C-alpha positions in Angstrom: 99.1 -146.8 110.0 99.5 -150.4 108.7 96.3 -152.3 108.2 97.9 -155.6 109.1 100.5 -155.9 111.8 102.3 -158.9 113.3 102.6 -159.1 117.1 105.9 -157.5 118.2 107.6 -155.3 120.7 110.3 -152.8 120.1 112.2 -151.2 123.0 113.5 -147.7 123.1 115.5 -145.7 125.7 112.4 -144.2 127.2 109.8 -146.8 126.5 108.5 -149.5 124.1 106.1 -149.9 121.2 104.1 -153.1 121.8 101.7 -154.6 119.2 99.8 -157.6 120.5 96.7 -159.1 118.9 93.4 -160.2 120.4 90.3 -162.1 119.5 87.7 -160.1 117.5 84.6 -160.7 119.8 82.6 -157.8 118.3 79.0 -158.8 117.4 78.8 -159.8 113.7 82.5 -160.1 113.2 84.6 -163.3 112.7 86.2 -164.0 116.0 89.2 -165.6 114.2 89.9 -162.2 112.6 92.4 -160.9 115.1 92.4 -157.2 116.2 95.7 -155.5 116.5 96.4 -153.2 119.4 99.3 -150.8 119.3 100.7 -149.3 122.5 103.4 -146.8 123.4 104.5 -147.6 127.0 106.8 -145.6 129.2 107.4 -145.5 132.9 104.4 -143.3 133.5 102.3 -143.5 130.3 100.4 -146.0 128.2 98.8 -144.9 125.0 96.9 -147.4 123.0 95.2 -147.3 119.6 93.1 -149.8 117.7 90.7 -149.8 114.8 88.2 -152.1 116.4 87.0 -152.7 120.0 88.9 -155.1 122.2 87.2 -156.4 125.3 90.5 -156.7 127.2 91.0 -153.0 126.9 87.5 -152.3 128.0 88.1 -154.5 131.1 91.1 -152.4 132.0 89.2 -149.2 131.6 86.3 -150.4 133.7 88.7 -151.5 136.4 90.4 -148.1 136.4 87.0 -146.4 136.7 86.4 -148.2 140.0 89.7 -146.9 141.3 91.6 -150.2 141.1 93.9 -149.5 138.2 97.3 -151.3 138.1 100.0 -149.5 140.0 102.4 -149.0 137.1 102.2 -148.6 133.3 104.0 -151.9 132.8 101.5 -153.7 135.1 98.7 -152.1 133.1 100.2 -153.5 129.9 100.7 -156.9 131.5 97.0 -156.9 132.5 95.9 -156.0 129.0 98.0 -158.7 127.4 96.8 -161.2 130.0 93.2 -160.3 129.1 94.0 -160.8 125.4 95.6 -164.2 126.1 92.7 -165.4 128.3 90.2 -164.9 125.4 92.5 -166.6 122.9 92.9 -169.5 125.3 89.1 -169.8 125.7 88.6 -169.8 121.9 91.4 -172.4 121.5 89.7 -174.7 124.1 86.4 -174.3 122.3 88.0 -175.2 119.0 89.7 -178.2 120.5 86.5 -179.5 122.0 84.7 -179.0 118.7 87.4 -181.0 116.9 87.2 -183.8 119.5 83.4 -183.9 119.0 83.8 -184.0 115.2 86.4 -186.8 115.5 84.0 -188.9 117.6 
């Protein structure tokens, strides 16, 4: 229920709570305003909640709808986190290029 969360993961006997963040790429929003994703992951289940849309989660859903979902819940989580990181990397590269242009 927290409005702001720091990225973290907490393991339990039967699963883990994982709270990564992703870029806010929603139209009209500030992309530097990170979106928190909360996930409960067990051997056979992934439950995610978020207040705002995350494109990495939408990508996983679209892939699953085509019948090509990851084979395990942990692989699904890894794919989601990879999607979040790819978008962060892209933004970081954009910012670096803008900084270099500004320096020149």
